C-alpha positions in Angstrom: 10.1 23.6 52.6 7.4 26.1 51.7 8.2 25.6 48.0 7.9 21.8 48.3 4.5 22.2 50.0 3.3 24.5 47.3 4.4 22.0 44.6 2.6 19.1 46.4 -0.5 21.2 46.6 -0.4 22.0 43.0 0.0 18.4 42.1 -3.0 17.5 44.3 -5.1 20.2 42.7 -4.2 19.1 39.1 -7.0 17.4 37.3 -6.7 13.6 37.3 -6.9 12.2 33.8 -9.9 9.9 33.3 -9.3 6.2 33.5 -9.4 4.5 30.1 -13.0 3.4 29.4 -12.1 0.4 27.4 -13.1 -0.5 23.8 -16.8 -0.8 23.3 -18.6 -2.6 20.4 -19.8 0.7 18.9 -16.2 1.9 18.8 -15.7 -0.4 15.8 -17.4 2.4 13.7 -14.4 4.6 14.5 -11.6 2.1 13.8 -9.3 2.8 10.9 -7.3 0.0 9.4 -4.5 -0.1 6.8 -5.5 -2.2 3.8 -3.4 -2.1 0.7 0.2 -0.9 0.7 2.1 -0.2 -2.5 5.5 1.7 -2.5 6.5 3.1 -5.9 9.4 1.3 -7.5 11.5 4.5 -7.2 10.8 4.6 -3.5 9.4 8.1 -3.5 5.7 7.6 -2.8 3.5 5.1 -0.9 0.0 4.3 -1.9 -2.1 2.9 1.0 -5.8 2.4 1.6 -7.6 3.1 4.8 -10.5 0.8 5.8 -13.3 3.0 7.1 -15.9 1.3 9.2 -18.4 4.2 9.6 -22.0 3.3 9.3 -23.7 -0.1 9.6 -22.9 -1.3 6.1 -19.8 -2.8 4.5 -16.6 -0.9 5.2 -15.1 1.2 2.5 -11.5 1.6 1.6 -10.2 5.1 0.9 -6.9 5.4 -1.0 -4.2 7.9 0.1 -0.8 8.9 -1.3 2.2 9.6 1.0 5.0 11.6 -0.5 8.1 10.3 1.4 10.2 13.4 0.5 7.8 16.0 1.7 5.6 14.0 4.1 2.5 15.2 2.4 -0.5 13.0 2.5 -3.1 13.3 -0.3 -6.5 11.6 -0.5 -7.0 10.1 -3.9 -10.7 11.0 -4.2 -10.8 11.2 -8.0 -10.0 7.6 -8.7 -13.6 6.6 -9.2 -15.7 4.1 -7.4 -14.4 1.1 -5.3 -10.7 1.4 -6.4 -8.7 -1.6 -5.3 -5.7 -3.8 -6.3 -3.3 -0.9 -6.9 -0.1 -1.5 -8.8 2.6 1.0 -9.8 4.0 1.1 -13.2 7.7 0.2 -13.3 8.6 3.9 -14.1 6.6 5.0 -11.1 4.5 7.5 -13.1 1.1 5.7 -13.1 -1.2 3.6 -11.0 -3.3 0.8 -12.4 -6.1 -0.6 -10.3 -9.4 -2.4 -10.5 -12.4 -0.1 -10.5 -16.2 0.0 -10.7 -18.0 1.9 -13.5 -21.7 2.4 -14.3 -21.2 -0.2 -17.1 -19.6 -2.7 -14.8 -16.1 -3.6 -13.4 -13.0 -2.6 -15.2 -9.3 -1.7 -15.1 -8.5 2.0 -14.5 -5.3 4.1 -14.6 -4.2 7.3 -13.0 -1.3 9.6 -13.9 1.1 11.0 -11.3 0.4 14.6 -10.4 -3.2 14.3 -11.7 -4.4 11.2 -9.9 -7.8 11.2 -11.7 -8.8 7.7 -12.8 -9.8 6.8 -16.4 -11.1 3.5 -17.7 -8.6 1.4 -19.6 -10.6 -1.7 -20.3 -13.7 -3.6 -19.1 -12.8 -6.6 -16.9 -15.6 -9.0 -16.0 -15.7 -10.7 -12.6 -16.6 -14.3 -11.7 -18.0 -15.8 -8.5 -16.4 -19.1 -9.2 -14.2 -20.4 -6.3 -10.6 -19.5 -6.9 -7.9 -20.3 -4.3 -4.8 -18.1 -4.2 -5.8 -15.9 -7.1 -2.6 -13.8 -6.7 -1.9 -10.9 -9.0 -4.7 -9.7 -11.2 -2.7 -6.9 -12.7 0.8 -7.0 -14.1 2.8 -4.2 -15.9 5.1 -4.8 -18.8 8.6 -3.7 -18.0 8.4 -0.7 -20.3 5.3 0.6 -18.6 3.4 0.7 -21.9 1.2 -2.3 -21.5 -0.9 -3.8 -18.7 -1.9 -7.5 -18.3 -5.1 -8.2 -16.4 -7.5 -11.0 -15.7 -11.1 -11.0 -16.9 -13.8 -13.6 -17.0 -15.4 -15.1 -20.0 -18.1 -17.7 -20.3 -17.0 -21.2 -19.3 -17.2 -24.6 -21.0 -20.8 -25.0 -20.0 -21.9 -21.9 -21.7 -23.4 -18.7 -20.1 -24.4 -18.6 -16.5 -27.8 -20.3 -15.8 -28.6 -18.4 -12.6 -31.7 -16.9 -14.1 -33.0 -20.1 -15.8 -36.1 -21.8 -14.7 -35.3 -24.6 -13.8 -31.5 -24.2 -13.1 -29.6 -27.1 -14.5 -26.4 -28.0 -12.5 -23.7 -30.2 -13.9 -20.5 -28.8 -12.3 -18.9 -30.1 -9.2 -18.2 -26.6 -7.8 -21.6 -25.2 -8.5 -21.8 -22.9 -5.5 -19.9 -19.6 -5.1 -18.0 -19.0 -1.8 -20.6 -16.4 -0.9 -24.0 -15.5 -2.2 -27.5 -16.9 -2.7 -26.9 -17.7 -6.3 -25.0 -20.4 -8.1 -21.5 -20.3 -9.6 -21.6 -18.4 -12.9 -19.3 -21.0 -14.5 -17.0 -18.3 -16.0 -13.3 -18.7 -16.4 -10.6 -16.1 -15.7 -8.2 -15.5 -18.6 -5.3 -13.1 -19.3 -5.7 -10.0 -21.3 -3.3 -7.2 -22.4 -4.2 -3.6 -23.0 -2.0 -1.1 -24.8 -1.9 2.2 -22.8 -1.5 4.3 -26.0 -4.1 2.8 -28.2 -6.4 1.2 -25.5 -6.5 -1.9 -27.7 -7.2 -5.0 -25.8 -5.9 -8.5 -26.7 -6.9 -11.7 -25.1 -3.8 -13.9 -24.7 -5.2 -17.1 -23.0 -8.4 -19.0 -23.4 -9.9 -22.4 -22.9 -11.9 -24.3 -20.2 -9.5 -23.5 -17.4 -8.7 -20.5 -15.2 -5.5 -18.5 -15.7 -4.6 -16.2 -12.8 -1.6 -14.9 -10.7 0.0 -12.9 -13.5 3.6 -11.9 -13.7 5.2 -10.2 -16.7 8.7 -11.2 -17.7 11.5 -8.6 -17.6 12.0 -9.0 -21.3 8.4 -8.1 -22.0 7.7 -11.1 -24.2 5.9 -13.5 -21.8 3.5 -13.5 -18.9 3.7 -16.2 -16.3 0.5 -17.4 -14.7 -1.0 -20.2 -12.6 -3.6 -22.6 -13.9 -5.2 -25.9 -12.9 -5.0 -28.1 -16.0 -6.2 -31.3 -14.4 -8.8 -33.2 -16.4 -11.5 -32.1 -14.0 -10.1 -29.0 -12.2 -13.3 -28.5 -10.2 -12.6 -31.8 -8.4 -8.8 -31.7 -8.0 -6.9 -28.7 -6.8 -3.5 -28.6 -8.5 -2.3 -25.4 -10.0 0.8 -25.5 -12.1 2.8 -22.6 -13.6 2.8 -21.7 -17.3 4.0 -18.8 -19.5 2.3 -17.4 -22.5 4.2 -15.6 -25.3 2.2 -12.4 -25.9 3.1 -12.0 -29.6 1.5 -15.3 -30.7 -0.3 -16.7 -27.5 2.0 -19.8 -27.4 1.8 -21.4 -24.0 4.6 -23.3 -22.4 4.4 -25.4 -19.2 6.8 -24.6 -16.4 5.8 -27.1 -13.8 4.0 -30.4 -13.8 3.8 -31.8 -10.3 1.1 -33.5 -8.2 1.1 -30.6 -5.8 0.1 -26.9 -6.5 2.3 -24.0 -7.3 1.2 -20.4 -7.5 2.3 -16.7 -7.0 5.1 -16.7 -9.7 7.5 -13.7 -9.8 10.4 -13.2 -12.2 13.9 -12.2 -11.1 15.1 -8.9 -12.7 17.3 -10.6 -15.2 14.5 -13.0 -16.3 16.6 -16.1 -15.6 14.6 -17.4 -12.6 11.1 -17.5 -11.2 10.2 -17.7 -7.5 6.9 -19.0 -6.4 4.9 -20.6 -3.6 4.5 -24.4 -3.6 3.7 -27.5 -1.6 4.7 -31.2 -2.0 1.7 -33.3 -1.1 -0.5 -34.7 -3.9 -3.8 -34.3 -2.1 -4.5 -30.7 -1.0 -7.6 -28.6 -0.8 -8.9 -25.6 -2.7 -10.1 -24.0 0.5 -7.3 -24.7 3.0 -4.2 -26.8 3.2 -2.7 -28.7 6.0 0.7 -28.4 4.4 2.6 -25.2 4.8 3.4 -23.3 1.6 7.1 -22.6 1.1 9.1 -20.4 -1.3 10.7 -22.1 -4.3 13.0 -20.9 -7.1 13.4 -22.5 -10.5 15.0 -21.5 -13.8 12.8 -19.7 -16.2 12.5 -22.9 -18.3 11.1 -24.8 -15.3 14.3 -26.7 -14.5 16.4 -26.8 -11.3 13.5 -26.4 -8.9 14.7 -26.0 -5.3 13.1 -25.0 -2.0 14.7 -21.8 -0.9 12.5 -21.6 2.2 13.3 -25.2 3.3 15.2 -24.0 6.4 12.1 -22.2 7.7 9.7 -24.8 9.1 6.7 -22.5 8.9 4.0 -21.2 6.5 5.4 -18.6 4.1 3.8 -15.9 2.0 4.3 -14.9 -1.7 7.9 -13.9 -2.4 9.4 -10.7 -3.9 12.8 -10.4 -5.5 15.4 -7.8 -4.7 16.4 -5.6 -7.6 19.8 -7.3 -7.9 18.2 -10.8 -7.9 20.3 -11.9 -4.9 17.6 -12.2 -2.3 13.9 -12.8 -1.7 11.5 -11.2 0.8 8.4 -12.9 2.1 6.3 -13.2 5.3 6.5 -16.1 7.7 3.8 -17.2 10.2 5.8 -17.7 13.4 4.5 -18.5 16.9 1.4 -16.2 16.8 3.2 -13.5 14.7 3.6 -12.8 11.0 7.1 -11.6 10.3 8.8 -10.3 7.2 12.1 -11.9 6.3 14.8 -11.5 3.7 16.6 -14.6 2.5 19.4 -15.0 0.0 18.3 -16.7 -3.2 21.2 -19.1 -2.8 19.9 -20.1 0.7 21.3 -19.5 4.1 19.9 -17.9 7.3 16.9 -15.6 6.9 17.3 -12.0 8.1 14.3 -10.5 10.0 13.1 -7.2 8.7 9.9 -6.4 10.7 8.8 -6.4 13.4 12.2 -5.6 14.8 13.9 -8.5 16.6 12.5 -9.0 20.0 9.2 -7.3 19.2 5.9 -9.0 18.3 3.4 -8.2 15.7 1.5 -9.1 12.6 2.6 -7.9 9.1 -0.3 -7.2 6.8 0.1 -5.8 3.3 3.6 -4.9 2.2 5.7 -4.0 -0.8 9.3 -3.3 -1.7 11.0 -0.6 -3.9 14.0 -1.1 -6.1 16.3 0.4 -3.5 15.1 -2.2 -0.9 12.8 0.2 1.0 9.8 -1.7 2.4 6.4 -0.2 3.2 4.1 -2.3 5.3 1.1 -2.5 7.6 1.8 -3.8 11.1 -0.5 -4.6 14.0 1.2 -4.9 17.4 0.0 -5.6 21.0 -0.3 -1.8 21.3 -2.8 -1.3 18.5 -4.3 -2.3 15.2 -2.5 -2.0 11.8 -0.5 1.2 11.2 1.7 2.2 8.2 5.4 1.8 8.5 8.5 2.3 6.3 11.8 0.4 6.6 14.6 2.3 4.9 17.6 1.9 7.1 18.3 -0.1 10.3 14.9 0.4 11.9 11.4 1.0 10.6 9.6 4.3 11.2 5.9 4.8 11.6 4.2 6.8 8.9 0.6 6.7 9.9 -0.9 5.6 13.3 -4.6 6.0 12.5 -6.1 5.0 15.9 -4.0 7.0 18.4 -6.8 9.2 19.6 -9.3 6.4 19.9 -6.9 4.2 21.8 -6.0 7.1 24.1 -9.7 7.1 25.1 -10.2 3.4 25.4 -6.8 2.2 26.6 -5.2 -1.1 25.6 -5.4 -4.2 27.7 -2.1 -6.1 28.0 -1.5 -9.6 26.5 0.7 -12.2 27.9 2.0 -15.3 26.1 2.7 -18.6 27.9 3.4 -22.2 27.0 2.1 -25.3 28.6 2.4 -29.1 28.2 -0.8 -30.6 26.8 -2.2 -34.0 27.7 0.4 -35.9 25.7 3.4 -33.7 26.5 3.3 -31.5 23.4 4.2 -27.9 24.0 1.3 -25.5 23.1 1.4 -21.7 23.2 -1.5 -19.6 24.5 -2.2 -15.9 24.9 -4.2 -14.2 27.7 -5.6 -10.8 27.3 -6.2 -9.4 30.8 -9.2 -7.4 31.9 -8.5 -3.7 31.5 -9.2 -2.9 35.1 -7.7 -6.0 36.6 -8.1 -6.5 40.4 -5.7 -9.3 41.3 -7.5 -9.8 44.6 -10.8 -10.4 42.9 -12.0 -13.1 40.5 -12.6 -12.3 36.8 -14.5 -14.3 34.2 -12.6 -15.8 31.2 -13.7 -16.4 27.7 -11.8 -18.9 25.5 -11.7 -17.6 21.9 -10.8 -20.2 19.3 -9.4 -19.5 15.9 -10.7 -21.0 12.6 -8.9 -22.9 9.9 -7.9 -25.1 11.7 -4.7 -24.3 9.9 -4.3 -20.7 11.2 -3.1 -19.0 14.3 -3.8 -16.3 16.8 -1.2 -14.1 18.5 -0.6 -11.1 20.8 -1.3 -8.5 18.2 -4.2 -6.1 19.0 -7.5 -7.9 18.7 -10.8 -6.0 18.8 -12.8 -8.8 20.3 -10.3 -9.4 23.1 -10.2 -5.7 23.8 -14.0 -5.4 24.0 -13.9 -8.4 26.4 -11.2 -6.7 28.5 -13.3 -3.5 28.8 -16.2 -5.7 30.0 -14.1 -7.2 32.8 -13.4 -10.5 31.0 -10.0 -12.1 30.4 -9.7 -13.7 26.9 -7.7 -16.9 26.4 -6.5 -17.9 22.9 -4.9 -21.3 22.4 -2.9 -22.2 19.3 -3.9 -25.8 19.4 -2.4 -28.6 17.3 -3.2 -28.1 13.7 -2.3 -24.4 14.0 0.2 -22.8 11.7 3.3 -20.9 12.9 4.7 -23.8 14.9 6.1 -26.1 12.2 4.7 -28.8 10.0 4.8 -31.5 12.7 2.4 -29.6 15.0 0.1 -28.8 12.0 0.0 -32.5 11.1 -1.0 -33.7 14.5 -4.7 -33.0 13.7 -4.6 -35.4 10.7 -7.5 -37.8 11.0 -8.3 -36.4 14.4 -10.6 -33.4 14.1 -12.4 -32.7 17.4 -9.8 -34.8 19.1 -6.4 -33.8 20.4 -6.9 -30.1 19.5 -10.0 -30.0 21.8 -8.0 -31.5 24.6 -5.3 -28.9 24.0 -7.8 -26.1 24.6 -9.0 -27.7 27.8 -5.4 -28.2 28.9 -4.6 -24.6 28.1 -7.6 -23.5 30.2 -6.4 -25.5 33.2 -2.9 -24.1 32.7 -4.3 -20.5 32.6 -6.3 -21.1 35.8 -3.2 -22.3 37.6 -1.1 -19.5 36.3 -3.5 -16.7 37.0 -5.3 -17.3 40.3 -7.6 -14.3 39.7 -9.4 -16.2 36.9 -12.8 -17.4 37.9 -13.3 -21.1 37.2 -17.0 -20.7 37.9 -17.5 -18.0 35.2 -16.1 -19.3 31.9 -17.3 -19.1 28.3 -16.1 -20.4 25.0 -16.6 -19.1 21.5 -15.1 -19.3 18.0 -15.8 -18.7 14.3 -15.7 -21.2 11.4 -13.5 -24.1 12.6 -13.5 -22.3 16.0 -17.2 -22.5 15.9 -17.0 -26.2 15.1 -14.6 -26.7 18.0 -17.0 -24.7 20.3 -19.8 -27.0 19.3 -17.7 -30.0 20.1 -16.3 -28.7 23.4 -19.8 -28.3 24.9 -20.3 -32.0 24.2 -17.1 -32.8 26.1 -17.4 -30.7 29.3 -20.0 -28.8 31.3 -17.4 -26.4 32.7 -18.4 -23.6 30.4 -21.4 -21.6 31.6 -22.1 -20.2 28.1 -20.9 -20.7 24.5 -21.1 -18.6 21.3 -20.6 -20.5 18.0 -20.3 -18.4 14.8 -20.4 -20.2 11.4 -19.6 -23.4 13.1 -19.9 -27.0 11.7 -22.2 -29.3 13.6 -22.4 -32.3 11.2 -19.2 -33.1 9.3 -21.0 -35.4 6.9 -23.6 -32.8 5.7 -21.0 -30.1 5.7 -18.8 -32.0 3.3 -21.6 -32.2 0.7 -23.3 -28.8 1.2 -20.2 -26.5 1.3 -19.1 -24.9 -1.9 -15.9 -27.1 -1.8 -15.8 -30.8 -1.2 -12.1 -31.8 -0.8 -11.2 -30.3 2.5 -12.2 -33.2 4.7 -10.5 -35.6 2.3 -7.2 -33.8 3.0 -7.8 -33.8 6.7 -8.7 -37.5 7.0 -6.7 -38.9 4.1 -9.7 -40.1 2.0 -13.1 -39.0 0.8 -16.0 -39.7 3.1 -17.2 -42.7 1.1 -13.7 -44.4 1.4 -12.0 -46.3 4.2 -14.7 -45.8 6.8 -14.2 -42.0 6.9 -17.9 -41.4 6.8 -18.4 -43.2 10.1 -15.4 -41.3 11.6 -16.9 -38.0 10.5 -20.2 -38.8 12.1 -18.5 -39.9 15.3 -16.7 -36.6 15.5 -19.7 -34.5 14.7 -21.1 -32.3 17.5 -24.6 -33.2 16.3 -23.9 -36.9 17.0 -23.0 -36.0 20.6 -25.6 -33.3 21.2 -27.4 -35.3 24.0 -24.4 -34.5 26.3 -24.7 -30.7 26.0 -25.7 -28.8 29.1 -24.2 -25.4 28.2 -26.4 -22.6 26.7 -25.3 -22.0 23.1 -25.8 -18.9 21.0 -25.5 -19.6 17.2 -24.5 -16.8 14.8 -24.5 -17.4 11.1 -24.6 -15.6 7.7 -27.6 -16.4 5.5 -25.3 -16.6 2.4 -22.5 -18.6 3.8 -21.5 -21.3 1.4 -18.2 -22.0 3.1 -20.1 -23.4 6.2 -23.7 -23.4 5.1 -26.3 -22.1 7.5 -27.8 -25.6 7.6 -25.1 -26.5 10.1 -26.4 -23.9 12.6 -30.0 -24.9 11.8 -29.4 -28.6 12.6 -27.6 -27.8 15.8 -30.2 -25.3 16.9 -33.1 -27.9 16.5 -31.0 -30.6 18.2 -30.3 -28.4 21.2 -33.9 -27.5 21.4 -34.8 -31.2 21.4 -32.3 -31.8 24.2 -33.7 -29.0 26.2 -30.6 -26.7 26.2 -31.1 -23.0 26.1 -30.2 -21.7 22.6 -30.8 -19.0 20.1 -30.0 -18.8 16.4 -29.3 -15.4 14.9 -29.3 -15.2 11.1 -27.6 -12.3 9.4 -28.9 -11.4 5.9 -26.4 -10.6 3.1 -23.5 -12.1 5.0 -21.3 -14.9 3.9 -18.5 -16.6 5.9 -17.4 -13.9 8.3 -19.4 -10.8 8.8 -18.5 -7.8 6.6 -21.1 -5.2 7.5 -20.0 -3.2 10.5 -23.5 -3.1 11.9 -23.6 -6.9 12.0 -20.1 -7.2 13.6 -21.2 -4.8 16.3 -24.5 -6.6 16.8 -22.7 -10.0 17.1 -20.3 -8.5 19.7 -23.2 -7.0 21.8 -25.3 -10.2 21.6 -22.3 -12.3 22.7 -21.7 -10.0 25.7 -25.4 -10.1 26.6 -25.3 -13.9 26.4 -22.4 -14.1 28.7 -23.9 -11.6 31.1 -27.0 -13.6 31.3 -25.1 -16.7 32.4 -22.2 -15.3 34.3 -22.3 -11.6 35.0 -19.1 -9.5 35.0 -17.6 -8.0 38.1 -19.5 -4.9 39.4 
């Protein structure tokens, strides 16, 4: 009895570990994220990059090498400036990558054991809009030559950015990001000999060639190119192959829909690629899910390998024996890695393990089938994993110490029936210090796209909200990916319609499911299309006490003509704005048209150099809200495009959002 009392006394005297403090905006400076992941073909080493967010500027990526036999990790500090796009040589002895030099951008190489970069060839960049660029480096099978993309002057001559006046004749005259105009350059394929350093240009002309893949025989390079009469106006990449010896080009596909990301089977007899089927699709986003296809190397016998998976798929990779393909699939808020027999059949899940949830980032596969990959889970942001056997193992968990301090708020998934009976999935991140007997504010966070998804994987914004005492609700409304083509298509011709009603139905379902949510303290926010939907929702309801719109569209008509691309709404509504009354439909569904109904205070955040959703959208809505008498503020971020890249700006936007909410519905004491 005395011993028991002593034990209890010791336990009572032991220091109590501090309660998790929750993730704060300034903690973003300490976050480490896995970027690139490349496992060597022989499976002995993994190259990975770590995204470092220290300081207020743009994050940097530091490359590391993991020796799988010894467990040694080596920082590759001698590779030069801004190394990226790493690719192993087939013999696993060298790394090729894109690099920066005092003379300009180039292609560099590093030898195993030395790991000091040297310049192979200059490689010019372009700011021209290029969807799904794919591989920019491709090794010959004998590891003696390297194909790469580089830009040359386009059909309209040299760039006219510095002219006075600037003469514009091209349809895509704006870059995706930046204050200047598109330089008009075209990407072409080049080959450099590693022994002689001699460079040969193997494609040319008025079109872009990109997404390179060297044939196993070493005689051809497959690539994607838009050979339409006016490729700036019509997005339709087809696949081609160029014979390196004489630059002869042969066409592999000729369809009304795009194909990209070609990759050869090891025997050179087949090519796998991503493709769609619809004739009208957009250079910026597509309503139709990309699926994996396989065809013979001459372009015949095309078939959809991924037809049995009714979800958006990622670029494929062949197994060494040519019997299967691996690729990612967006699936109900997750991104999973699957392996599928090239002959078809049932896909085999590789990661996350069956029954677990997560988001696969970068990944690559060795000849023996080993897979290295980045994975974010509900427990934390992306970490490095290796699958070599029945279950994956964690190689690098970069944020363990930080998350031990902050804690991780739990996320619950639930489904509900929307206004028309359609089943929709939502995710609720709970407050870190939840008191079920109290009431907690809730912020609805909307994803962009609209053809994208959110899920239960660790989310910095949701975790900051949780530390602040807020719950975060994410709704994968109709139009989202990961739930099949039928749900994605339900938004067709109906932007700011059914999907907005899904969000409101999801909010009602959450309030009924979680009685501790406070219906009197609710906010809404989103970025890009999520910003557009935020702008629209405050014209539909006064239930939200505050809103934060980041890079949101307010006027669908002006957006169509001011963005760097001009085909997105044509895909979403089935015709260009000047056709079939679409212009009137766009204006009717524009938040600006309905601004007189807004009562909710709106904070507008926008990048000065955003050509995806030009800042004029925020400017219009800001003045309109002022005219209506609604409390509003417009925060303009210099140097930023679509989505903030400088850590200082990301932190500032988070803090301003929290301050905005606190002003209109304070958190629990």
